[in-house]
Steps between C-alpha positions, in 0.01 A plus 500: 500500500852651475520796276722450191824700499567760237851373410634149460879454482608176348848387623648200330746320732751234389797421709504843671547382864761760598318806402125424439402631841697816445301554183171427679589754769598764235174457314271498805666800652445699177143387464410550864601863474332555154142485626397248240330173608704211363591130511849367441483152332833327533504188283766245558582332166615170651819633651763246591631707792319639804317779327151357570582433867632853547174640355277280719701606808473860414131503395343562850699825519368632174111498495493600131729218391343196336733207432420252213718206415544319169571123507679511163733773364289696254726792404468873561224542236284225648531659851408839366214372291342310785569772751333751282198279428448446868562864597224661700628853436390723216870600448752221453873551561779273378846512654788270590619377834880535422556855629558638147184723468433800724184349648471793744378693191200267428252752645629752237403260222160442652444871555554567117228252416285633767513863382489444125226281372648512147804306601460121529846395591803655666843346435806570716742588218852410615768768451793251537574142439636287787406154393723203420672444159511883472722513187266268305177601663511885432542474115258201483233686687557813296443304172187321643366829615550664166328217325212524738476882451497456124222242510304680770532827326621709805783562726550253796742627767508162679336195342564248776514672840383275776345790697167612364133579607189462286134481512382145545177555299712617205757226523256213560450399125876483455597304809444163325764601241783519759775241437650325797838674497654852536347608167159551669605855562555559128157339430305727724682809368424411133142383578419844641677693219349297224148570636527867561538479877721787611820425696687757707871442567638615828883516522634288784842397623597136478723319753734195479295194585539311826559123469549305177349613168257258327543673169653288218628730224458271200169335583332807638618737233363252248161484682487884515545546121264214423239647742533845334423356154232267644314790671512721187382206289221440745379864491627638166635232267528738208792676667700181512401325171426780248839660479681189399215404267521844322873475473489157342223601256706812407829308462317241291339761278827688444688180427221387262532825301875447493455140385262620220784709351759229549287204384177616337188309610706274731474528889758299694368281785656719765319814370165312518584364846579845641189654354273220615656495844418869539143434383459210738632683803286796416196282478572340836539853649157610371348178619658534847389861517146403419506243779633763747225745395225254532609355832270730689685526829 
């Protein structure tokens, strides 16, 4: 029986025909010289170009390359989820096939996990932004990251880097939470942080992508912010619901006192509505928190 590799690298491929083999070559060269046993799982997400054919042609030259093909386009998150669930390695690495991430540094990420058992995930934290829609993307990502930091209660140098390595045994309960799209990277970051699994951030350079970007600013930014709120609600609903509840109760109380002076023993409908809304949201927050605490994962 073949011995399981120590590292599994999941490489989502969608319409990357012009450079996918260059990326495979770069990763295998780095891993071959690292001394770690590994498998490189290249998953074609139903490309409409010749990406899958290029991978099949190249496979005999790369003994550690395993090619898997989807028959329907599932999105980056679906590829990463299935690739991670099927990984044979103890350490799972996520990266992209568009030449943006310095994949020759993957052994560095693995080495950090290997040497420090207290770290459960290593994220390649980008020191520059080279993506599309740069003028809109940079401030939007900054705001989303700040919201995530506030809700997670700690600093996050890079919330949605596509280059990361983590322990499969730790990530396993959270893999089913991954959404189909790009926000899967946000999900795995917040899942770890919300459950006291330590993350190490390794500064990395980031290059301009090869080929056409699949990132849609409006829809993907919307999904990112929605996913941040969803994950915090899933693990710590009090952080999302209790602040507005307390604000509404406080405003309703102060307005009620004011109304007592203005119209003794008469509370306008809007005062009652504000106060009751706060109480209602607060009750939902406590109920949601009780459900989370009793989930027993």
